[in-house]
C-alpha positions as CSV (number, residue, x, y, z in Angstrom):
1,X,-17.3,-2.7,-22.1
2,X,-15.3,-5.7,-20.8
3,X,-12.5,-3.4,-19.7
4,X,-14.9,-1.1,-17.9
5,X,-16.6,-4.1,-16.2
6,X,-13.3,-5.5,-15.1
7,X,-12.1,-2.2,-13.7
8,X,-15.3,-1.9,-11.5
9,X,-14.9,-5.4,-9.9
10,X,-12.8,-6.3,-6.9
11,X,-10.9,-9.2,-8.4
12,X,-9.7,-12.0,-6.0
13,X,-6.1,-11.8,-4.9
14,X,-3.7,-14.3,-6.7
15,X,-3.1,-17.4,-4.6
16,X,0.5,-16.5,-3.9
17,X,-0.6,-13.2,-2.3
18,X,-2.9,-15.0,0.1
19,X,-1.9,-14.8,3.8
20,X,0.5,-17.5,4.9
21,X,-0.6,-19.8,7.6
22,X,0.5,-18.6,11.0
23,X,3.3,-20.4,12.9
24,X,2.1,-22.9,15.4
25,X,3.6,-21.9,18.8
26,X,4.3,-24.7,21.2
27,X,5.8,-24.9,24.7
28,X,5.7,-28.6,25.6
29,X,6.9,-31.8,23.9
30,X,3.3,-33.0,23.6
31,X,2.3,-29.9,21.8
32,X,5.3,-30.2,19.5
33,X,4.3,-33.7,18.5
34,X,0.7,-32.7,17.9
35,X,1.9,-29.8,15.7
36,X,4.2,-32.2,13.7
37,X,1.2,-34.4,13.0
38,X,-1.1,-31.5,12.1
39,X,1.5,-30.1,9.6
40,X,2.4,-33.6,8.2
41,X,0.8,-33.0,4.8
42,X,0.6,-29.2,4.6
43,X,4.0,-28.1,5.9
44,X,4.4,-24.9,7.9
45,X,6.3,-23.5,10.8
46,X,6.5,-24.6,14.4
47,X,8.0,-22.2,17.0
48,X,9.5,-23.7,20.1
49,X,8.7,-21.5,23.2
50,X,9.7,-22.1,26.7
51,X,12.8,-23.7,28.1
52,X,13.9,-27.3,28.1
53,X,12.8,-30.1,25.7
54,X,13.9,-33.6,26.4
55,X,12.8,-35.3,23.2
56,X,11.6,-34.0,19.9
57,X,10.7,-36.3,17.0
58,X,9.8,-35.8,13.3
59,X,9.0,-38.8,11.2
60,X,7.4,-39.6,7.8
61,X,5.8,-36.6,6.2
62,X,5.1,-34.9,2.9
63,X,7.7,-33.0,0.8
64,X,6.1,-29.6,1.8
65,X,8.7,-27.8,4.0
66,X,8.5,-27.9,7.7
67,X,10.4,-25.3,9.7
68,X,11.2,-25.7,13.4
69,X,12.3,-22.5,14.9
70,X,13.5,-22.1,18.4
71,X,13.1,-18.9,20.4
72,X,15.9,-17.5,22.6
73,X,16.5,-19.6,25.8
74,X,15.1,-22.9,24.2
75,X,17.3,-26.0,24.5
76,X,16.9,-29.7,23.8
77,X,18.5,-32.8,24.8
78,X,17.6,-35.1,21.9
79,X,16.1,-34.5,18.6
80,X,15.4,-37.3,16.1
81,X,14.6,-36.8,12.4
82,X,13.9,-40.3,11.1
83,X,12.7,-41.4,7.7
84,X,11.6,-37.8,7.1
85,X,12.2,-35.0,4.5
86,X,12.1,-31.3,3.9
87,X,12.7,-30.3,7.5
88,X,14.6,-27.1,8.6
89,X,15.8,-26.6,12.2
90,X,16.7,-23.0,13.2
91,X,18.4,-21.7,16.3
92,X,18.1,-24.9,18.3
93,X,20.6,-25.3,21.3
94,X,21.5,-28.9,22.0
95,X,22.6,-29.4,25.6
96,X,23.3,-32.6,27.6
97,X,22.0,-33.2,31.1
98,X,22.8,-36.3,33.0
99,X,22.6,-38.0,29.6
100,X,24.3,-37.2,26.3
101,X,22.7,-34.8,23.9
102,X,22.3,-35.7,20.2
103,X,20.6,-34.6,17.0
104,X,20.0,-37.7,14.9
105,X,19.3,-37.5,11.2
106,X,18.5,-41.0,10.0
107,X,17.5,-42.1,6.6
108,X,16.3,-38.6,5.8
109,X,16.6,-36.2,3.0
110,X,16.4,-32.5,2.5
111,X,17.3,-31.5,6.1
112,X,18.7,-28.1,6.9
113,X,20.3,-27.1,10.2
114,X,20.6,-23.3,10.5
115,X,22.2,-21.5,13.4
116,X,22.2,-24.5,15.7
117,X,24.4,-24.6,18.8
118,X,25.9,-27.9,20.1
119,X,27.4,-27.5,23.5
120,X,28.6,-30.4,25.5
121,X,31.1,-30.7,28.3
122,X,34.5,-32.4,28.5
123,X,32.8,-35.6,29.9
124,X,29.1,-35.3,28.5
125,X,28.7,-35.6,24.9
126,X,26.7,-33.4,22.5
127,X,26.8,-34.1,18.8
128,X,25.0,-34.3,15.5
129,X,24.8,-37.9,14.1
130,X,24.0,-38.5,10.4
131,X,23.0,-41.9,9.2
132,X,22.4,-42.8,5.6
133,X,20.8,-39.5,4.8
134,X,20.8,-37.3,1.7
135,X,20.9,-33.6,1.2
136,X,21.9,-32.3,4.7
137,X,23.0,-28.8,5.0
138,X,24.6,-27.3,8.1
139,X,25.1,-23.5,8.1
140,X,26.1,-20.7,10.5
141,X,26.2,-23.2,13.4
142,X,28.6,-23.7,16.4
143,X,29.9,-26.8,18.0
144,X,32.0,-26.9,21.2
145,X,33.2,-29.5,23.8
146,X,31.5,-32.4,22.2
147,X,32.8,-35.0,24.8
148,X,35.8,-37.1,25.2
149,X,35.9,-39.8,22.5
150,X,33.1,-38.3,20.4
151,X,32.8,-36.6,17.1
152,X,30.8,-33.3,17.0
153,X,29.5,-34.3,13.5
154,X,29.5,-38.0,12.5
155,X,29.0,-38.4,8.8
156,X,27.4,-41.9,8.8
157,X,27.7,-42.6,5.1
158,X,25.4,-39.7,4.2
159,X,25.5,-38.0,0.8
160,X,25.2,-34.4,-0.5
161,X,26.3,-33.1,2.9
162,X,27.3,-29.4,3.0
163,X,28.8,-27.9,6.2
164,X,29.4,-24.1,5.6
165,X,30.1,-21.0,7.5
166,X,30.2,-22.8,10.9
167,X,32.5,-22.7,13.9
168,X,33.9,-25.7,15.7
169,X,36.0,-25.0,18.8
170,X,37.5,-26.5,22.0
171,X,37.2,-30.2,21.6
172,X,38.9,-32.2,24.4
173,X,39.5,-35.8,23.3
174,X,37.2,-35.5,20.3
175,X,37.1,-34.7,16.6
176,X,35.0,-32.0,15.0
177,X,34.1,-34.0,11.9
178,X,34.7,-37.7,11.4
179,X,33.5,-40.7,9.5
180,X,32.7,-42.2,6.2
181,X,30.9,-40.0,3.7
182,X,28.7,-41.0,0.8
183,X,28.8,-38.9,-2.4
184,X,29.3,-35.2,-2.4
185,X,30.7,-34.1,1.0
186,X,31.5,-30.3,1.0
187,X,33.3,-28.6,3.9
188,X,33.4,-24.9,3.1
189,X,34.2,-21.7,4.9
190,X,34.4,-23.2,8.4
191,X,36.7,-22.7,11.3
192,X,38.0,-25.7,13.2
193,X,39.8,-24.4,16.3
194,X,41.6,-26.4,19.0
195,X,41.2,-30.2,19.3
196,X,43.2,-31.0,22.5
197,X,43.8,-33.9,24.7
198,X,40.8,-35.0,26.9
199,X,40.5,-36.7,30.2
200,X,41.3,-40.1,28.7
201,X,44.8,-38.9,28.0
202,X,47.2,-39.7,25.1
203,X,47.3,-43.6,25.0
204,X,46.4,-44.3,21.4
205,X,45.3,-47.8,22.3
206,X,42.6,-46.6,24.6
207,X,42.0,-43.0,23.8
208,X,40.5,-41.1,20.8
209,X,42.9,-40.3,17.9
210,X,41.6,-36.7,17.9
211,X,42.0,-34.8,14.6
212,X,40.2,-31.7,13.6
213,X,38.6,-33.4,10.6
214,X,38.9,-37.1,9.7
215,X,37.3,-38.4,6.5
216,X,37.6,-42.1,6.0
217,X,35.7,-42.7,2.8
218,X,33.6,-40.9,0.2
219,X,33.1,-39.9,-3.4
220,X,33.7,-36.4,-4.6
221,X,34.8,-34.8,-1.4
222,X,35.6,-31.0,-1.4
223,X,37.4,-29.2,1.5
224,X,37.8,-25.5,0.7
225,X,38.2,-22.1,2.2
226,X,38.4,-23.4,5.9
227,X,40.7,-22.4,8.7
228,X,42.3,-25.2,10.6
229,X,43.6,-24.4,14.1
230,X,45.6,-26.3,16.8
231,X,45.5,-30.0,17.2
232,X,47.4,-32.0,19.9
233,X,48.9,-35.4,19.6
234,X,47.8,-38.2,19.6
235,X,45.9,-36.5,16.8
236,X,47.9,-37.2,13.6
237,X,46.9,-34.1,11.6
238,X,44.7,-31.1,11.3
239,X,43.1,-32.7,8.3
240,X,43.3,-36.6,8.1
241,X,42.1,-38.2,4.9
242,X,42.3,-41.9,4.5
243,X,40.5,-44.9,3.1
244,X,38.5,-45.3,0.0
245,X,38.0,-41.7,-1.0
246,X,37.5,-41.3,-4.8
247,X,37.7,-37.7,-6.0
248,X,39.3,-35.4,-3.4
249,X,39.9,-31.7,-3.6
250,X,41.6,-29.7,-0.8
251,X,42.0,-26.0,-1.8
252,X,42.2,-22.5,-0.4
253,X,42.5,-23.6,3.2
254,X,44.7,-22.0,6.0
255,X,46.3,-24.3,8.4
256,X,47.5,-22.3,11.5
257,X,50.6,-22.9,13.5
258,X,49.5,-20.8,16.5
259,X,46.4,-19.5,18.3
260,X,46.2,-16.3,20.2
261,X,44.0,-18.1,22.8
262,X,46.8,-20.5,23.6
263,X,50.1,-18.5,23.4
264,X,53.2,-20.7,23.4
265,X,51.3,-23.9,22.5
266,X,53.3,-26.4,20.4
267,X,52.9,-26.2,16.7
268,X,50.8,-29.0,15.3
269,X,53.2,-31.6,13.8
270,X,51.2,-32.2,10.6
271,X,48.7,-30.1,8.6
272,X,47.4,-32.6,6.1
273,X,47.8,-36.5,6.4
274,X,46.9,-38.3,3.2
275,X,46.4,-42.0,3.4
276,X,47.3,-44.5,6.1
277,X,51.0,-45.0,6.2
278,X,50.5,-48.8,6.4
279,X,47.7,-51.3,6.4
280,X,45.2,-52.7,4.0
281,X,42.9,-49.7,3.6
282,X,42.5,-48.2,0.2
283,X,44.3,-44.9,-0.6
284,X,42.4,-41.7,-1.5
285,X,42.4,-41.5,-5.4
286,X,42.0,-38.7,-7.8
287,X,43.5,-36.2,-5.3
288,X,44.2,-32.5,-5.8
289,X,45.8,-30.4,-3.1
290,X,46.0,-26.9,-4.3
291,X,46.4,-23.2,-3.0
292,X,46.6,-24.1,0.7
293,X,48.8,-22.2,3.2
294,X,50.1,-24.8,5.7
295,X,51.9,-22.9,8.4
296,X,51.9,-26.0,10.8
297,X,54.6,-28.6,10.7
298,X,57.1,-29.8,13.3
299,X,58.9,-32.9,14.3
300,X,56.3,-35.3,15.8
301,X,58.6,-36.5,18.6
302,X,56.0,-39.1,19.8
303,X,54.3,-42.2,18.4
304,X,55.4,-44.7,15.9
305,X,57.1,-42.2,13.7
306,X,58.7,-39.6,16.1
307,X,61.2,-38.3,13.5
308,X,58.5,-37.5,10.9
309,X,58.6,-33.7,10.2
310,X,56.3,-32.7,7.4
311,X,53.5,-30.2,7.0
312,X,52.1,-32.5,4.4
313,X,52.4,-36.2,4.8
314,X,51.6,-38.6,2.0
315,X,51.4,-42.3,2.5
316,X,54.4,-44.3,1.4
317,X,52.1,-46.6,-0.4
318,X,51.5,-44.1,-3.1
319,X,54.9,-45.0,-4.3
320,X,53.5,-48.1,-5.7
321,X,51.0,-46.3,-7.9
322,X,51.7,-45.2,-11.5
323,X,52.8,-41.5,-11.5
324,X,49.5,-40.3,-13.1
325,X,47.6,-41.9,-10.1
326,X,49.5,-40.1,-7.4
327,X,48.1,-37.0,-5.7
328,X,48.6,-33.6,-7.4
329,X,50.1,-31.1,-5.0
330,X,50.3,-27.6,-6.6
331,X,50.3,-23.9,-5.7
332,X,50.7,-24.5,-1.9
333,X,52.8,-22.8,0.8
334,X,54.3,-25.6,2.9
335,X,56.0,-24.6,6.1
336,X,58.1,-27.8,6.6
337,X,59.3,-30.7,4.4
338,X,61.9,-32.1,6.7
339,X,61.2,-35.7,5.8
340,X,61.2,-35.4,2.1
341,X,60.6,-39.1,1.3
342,X,57.2,-38.8,2.9
343,X,56.2,-36.4,0.1
344,X,58.7,-36.2,-2.7
345,X,58.2,-39.0,-5.3
346,X,54.9,-40.0,-3.8
347,X,53.0,-37.0,-5.2
348,X,53.2,-34.9,-8.4
349,X,54.2,-31.5,-7.3
350,X,54.5,-28.1,-8.9
351,X,54.8,-24.4,-7.9
352,X,54.8,-25.1,-4.2
353,X,56.8,-22.8,-1.8
354,X,58.5,-24.6,1.0
355,X,59.7,-22.5,3.8
356,X,62.0,-25.1,5.5
357,X,63.2,-28.3,4.1
358,X,63.4,-29.7,0.6
359,X,61.7,-28.9,-2.7
360,X,60.3,-31.9,-4.5
361,X,60.5,-30.8,-8.1
362,X,62.1,-28.2,-10.3
363,X,59.0,-26.0,-10.3
364,X,58.9,-26.0,-6.5
365,X,61.1,-23.5,-4.5
366,X,62.5,-23.2,-1.0
367,X,62.5,-19.8,0.7
368,X,60.8,-17.3,2.9
369,X,57.5,-16.1,1.3
370,X,57.4,-13.2,3.6
371,X,53.9,-13.8,5.0
372,X,52.4,-12.2,8.1
373,X,52.0,-14.4,11.2
374,X,48.5,-15.0,9.9
375,X,49.8,-16.3,6.6
376,X,48.8,-13.3,4.5
377,X,51.2,-12.2,1.7
378,X,51.8,-8.7,0.5
379,X,53.2,-7.1,-2.6
380,X,56.7,-7.8,-1.3
381,X,56.0,-11.6,-1.1
382,X,57.6,-12.3,-4.4
383,X,57.9,-16.0,-4.1
384,X,54.1,-16.4,-4.0
385,X,52.6,-13.4,-5.9
386,X,51.7,-14.4,-9.5
387,X,53.7,-17.6,-8.9
388,X,51.0,-20.3,-9.3
389,X,49.7,-22.3,-12.1
390,X,46.2,-21.3,-13.3
391,X,43.1,-23.4,-13.3
392,X,43.1,-24.9,-9.8
393,X,41.0,-22.3,-8.0
394,X,38.7,-19.4,-9.0
395,X,38.7,-17.6,-5.6
396,X,40.9,-17.4,-2.6
397,X,40.2,-18.1,1.1
398,X,38.2,-14.9,1.4
399,X,36.2,-15.4,-1.7
400,X,38.2,-12.9,-3.8
401,X,38.7,-13.7,-7.5
402,X,42.0,-15.1,-8.6
403,X,43.6,-13.6,-11.7
404,X,45.2,-15.2,-14.7
405,X,48.5,-15.5,-12.8
406,X,47.2,-16.7,-9.4
407,X,49.2,-16.4,-6.2
408,X,50.6,-19.4,-4.4
409,X,48.8,-20.3,-1.1
410,X,45.3,-19.6,0.2
411,X,45.3,-15.8,-0.3
412,X,45.3,-13.7,-3.5
413,X,47.0,-10.3,-3.1
414,X,44.7,-7.4,-3.8
415,X,46.5,-4.7,-5.6
416,X,45.6,-1.1,-5.2
417,X,43.8,0.4,-8.1
């Protein structure tokens, strides 16, 4: 009887099947702020329509997600997310006008930036500024020409920051990522291409010390599966890691020596610089550098240390640490160790292949690994194939699994079945 009765009734749809609220479409700054207020407790989606927005703000709100989605052709000069949470920005284009452009994430948590475009000019800044925030994710985004003296992304002591699958290119006098991290910075699967001298010039006393990525503090920092391109002095390295960093892993990255967009451009002198050579700053601790292919490396020829000629530079001050507290450098292809005392004896090394220069330990070798110009090995690359120690990386630069006898460098050779 009950079964028959139930079968004859139109039962209400479950709550999860109910129609979702329609997005709120706005085309002015005033309409946007009204929509933010309207969705403060409930959450929802705001669609930006129209052209140019000068200022967009999101402040205190509930934990229910708010999505701000820009349609094609929409740009903004300034976006401020302050003391807020659970906000997702999609497809926003950040452009300066007579004033700089910025996306500020201040004292906020649970912020996601998907498919954003940050485009400045050589003299007008456009950048993302983090400040004491937690849980910030940046994915599938592009940054270019962020302005002389600027950083495209300033870390601002923020924690649980993930930058993944994004492209940074053509910085003139600027850095792509810079600053002091909190806990849990991850840079994964990005491309950092071309940080070159800007209008200020090369005087290190007055002009920006441009690197591709410069991390100056943090806890549990992971840099993996990225491609690092050209950098021009006075930048010290493609990846510069200094100051009080506790827990640092750099693995499965490719450091290029050339760029098809700039044929004949000088090879970057240093791929990785670890720790300030002098000065009172703390040194990065608990460091592992594994499975990287560092094709860059040349004699500096300028600055305080013109004769320095290493792909991987390790601070001389590590020599004062007990051996077990020195950086672990394992399973890397290193193009140049021409100044051996800036690496050997300062780090624990094993199973590295150095193309030119000196090996630091018995388990390191010197020789030609027979890579392509892009740094990719093949079955004939006998110095690197199956030559690494296991346990330092589960996948290679392309995300392919490593086997029980991993290859040295960023790539794992895939054998034909």
